[in-house]
N, C-alpha and C positions, 0 to 999 in steps of 0.2 A: 747347284753349282761346282764343274771344277775344280780341286786345287788349282793354286796360283794363275790359273787366269780371271783374264779381266772385264771385269762388269762393266757395260753402260747399261748407264741410260738417258736415252734421248743424245747431248752429245756430254756426257756427263760420265767420268771417268768413277762408280763409287768404289771413296775408301771403309776404313772402319769407323763401324754403327758407334755414335754419341749419345742416345739419346733412345724413349722405346715408351709408348702407352699402350692407351687399351686398343687398338684399333690403330695403331702408328706403327712402325722404328723411324729413325732415322742418321739417316745418315754421312760422312764427311767427304766429297763428291773433289770433283777440281772440274770444268772442260780443257777439251783432250788438246783448241786450242788457241785457248788462252788463255790456257796457266794461270783462270779463276778460279779462288775455292768460292762451293758454296754449301750452304746443306740442304739434304734432299729427303723432307719429307715422305715417305712412301706410304701409302697407303689402301692398305685390303677392301674390296668394297664387298665379301661376300659377309665381311664385322660391322658395313654402317646402318644401319637403321634411319628408316626416312629423317627419322625428327636429327640425325649425324648425320645424315647422307646433306642437307639442309643448311647445319652448325655451320658445314663445311661447303657447301655455293655459296653461303656468306661471307664469311673467312675468305675466299679466292677474289669475291667482288669486294670486297674494302680493302686487302689488298694492291688489289688493282689501280686504288682511287689514289692512296696515298703515299705523297712519297717526301719520307719526311727522317735525318739523320738519325731523330728520336726512336723511330718505329720501325721498326728489320724490315730492310728491304725486300720486294719479292719479286723475284724473273721470269719465272714462268711455270703454267704446269702441262701436264703430261700425261696420256691418260692414253690408255689400255687397252686390254678389253676384262684386266682381274684386277690394276691397281690405278691407284693418282698417285702420283704426284708434283706435290707443290716443287719448290724450289730457287730457295731463302738463302737472305742475306749468314752465312757461315759467320758468328762469335767465337774469337777466338777465350779467349773467358769462357763463359760457360754461361754459369745460368746468376741469380744472382742470391738464388740457393744455397749452393756451393760456394761463394763470394762472403755468405758472413758464415758457411760451415767453416770455411779453412780462417776469416776474420777473426770470428768471435765478434761481437758488440768493436761497430767504429767509432769515429773521432764524432763530433758534433758538423762538423766539415765535411768531412767525408759524406755523411746522410746530408746537409744539403743542396752538397754535391747534386750527390744524386734525383736529391727535389726538388731540387730546380731542374735537370735536365727531364723531370716529369710534368711536369705542372706550371712555367714560370717561361716567358719570351724571355729570351739568352739576349733582343733587343728593345732598345728604349723607341719613345714614335715615331723619333725625328726618325728616323730609316726606315720606316714608311715610303716616307715623301724617295725615296730608292732605289726603292722594291726590294732590301737589303731583308725583309721581316726573318724573325727562320722562330718560329714558337714553340714550347715543346710538347711535349708527349700528348699528357690531355688535355691538353689550351687544342693544340691539335683535333679533336677529336670531337670534346666539347661543342668549338664551334660548327662543325659537318656533323653534331648532333647526337650521336654515338656516343655508346655506352662502352664499355666494353663486359661487366661483369662477371670477370675472373679474374683480373689484378692480385699478383700473389707472387715468389718471387722468382717462383717457375716462369714462371712467365716472364721474368724480368730479364734480357737476355747482356750481358756484357762485353762488352767489346774487345777486349785485353787484359793479360795476368796483370794492366798494372794496376798500384792502390787506391787511381783515380777512374777508374774507366766510364767508359758513352755507354749510355744506360737506353735496352734501346726494349718499347713495346713492346712482343711478342703474341704468338697464340690467339686470334680475335673469332676461335672458332666460338667462343660467347655474348660475340659483340651482335650487336642491332644498333639500327636506323632507331633512336627514340629523339622525337621533337622534344619543345621543352610543355607541351600539354599530356605530352602522351605518360603510360604512367605503362612502367610493365608488370610482367606478372610472373614469371617465372622463376619458377625451385633454379639457381643453377649457382656455381662457383664453387669454392674452396671452407669448410668447415672453421677453421684460423682465419677467415682473412672474410667471412660472411660479414654484413649490416643483418644487423639486425630484423630490420620490415624486411629480409627475404630471408631470413630466416622460420618469423610470422608468418611466412608465406601472404605481407601485405602484401598491396602496387608499390612499385617505384619505383625513382626516375636518379635520375646521371649524378645521383649523391650517393648513393650505394658504395659508389667507385671511391668516390673520397672515402666513408669507413676505411676503404681495402686498404687504399692509401697511408690512412694511418696508422694501421697495424704494424701499417709494411715496418713507420718509420720508427713506432716505437723497438719491433725487432729489430730494426736498424743502432739505437742509444741505450738499448739496455742487454741485447743481446737473448726477447726470451720473445714471443706473442704478450702478447696485451693478458690473453685469453688462456684457455688451457681447461684439459677434464682428461678425466681415464675415457674417456668413452664420445664419442658424439653427440649420445642426450648427453652428458654432465658438461659437456662443453659449449651446451647452447643453453642448457640453464645458468653457466656461471657468467655465458657472455648479456642473455637473458632478462638477472635477478639483482646483476651490482650496481649500484648507486650511486660509484661515486669511480673514476681510474685510479686502479692501482698500480705505485709498479714496484718491482725490488729494492730490497732495502737497501741506502743506501743511495741510492737512480735520484734524483729527485736535489742532491745536495750535489751533486756530481754535473746535474746536466744545468746550460744557462735558462732561466725564468722563461726570457722567450721559445725554447725548444717543450718542454710540458707545456708549455700554455699550447700549441700548433696540438701536438698530444692530444689532448685532451677536451678540443675545437671541433678536431677532425674524428675523436673517439667519440665523440656523442650519442644516446640514445634515440633522444628522436632528432630524428634528418629534419622539424620542421628549423628545430635549435643549430645545427649541424652548421658549421662554416660551409660561405656559398663556395661558391669557383674565383670571383674576386676576389674573395678573400684572402683566400687560401694563396692568389697569384700573392696576397698584396705584401698579403705577411712575414709579420718583422722577426722570424726567423729564416724566409728566404734572402735577407737583406736586399738593398738598394739595388734596381735593375739599372746595368749601366749600358 
């Protein structure tokens, strides 16, 4: 590309690169007529295996059917002979991983703010009567029988650089439709946030997402992931051999008992004993719906 030459993707003027992955680069861009800022995910077809290509098609299908303030907005897909471009909502605050790196551990109030956006309905039952209900991100996915399978701070986008921004679930490359009777058996996700049943290659259901939510909550309020290891094998061994969730020194004394309880309920090894979605949505730590 020539220096200072404007690059166009469809109707979008491409700006600086804001992220990259194993087969994709993400650019900040602007619609040349409307001026709307977006994120353009540029995917090189040559780098896509059949499995990754299938995941991409699922991601497009999922995002095109969901419209919700806590789920990243999908505008359109643009395909050329060599590339696929996903035009997505741009979030000025980056992702939750960068937020945690910048702020370290957060207050329980901020953690509660994020957890509410991930999990519970914002309005109470009477708002249903007026068709004004707005469910938080994970609840929308659960009602549509979807499992994300790769919830981690890097896949949770932050709307702005404010202290308490809007959190948006993004990157649905590993998501799939999963009826309550179905179990998945694909090994995927990120090691620090991967549920034990996935690590053990057992069949699993949507409760695997709740383990990931618990790991994110733990990291938010303590500044550290719930488990670590010198390598991936050691990390997995530490997760699978743990009989009790251990907090960093002094953390339990600083945290409210309800916060500690929610962490423990989400990070239970046995998914049968793990908290349910309904119990999560109504947990004391998240407070009463208003």
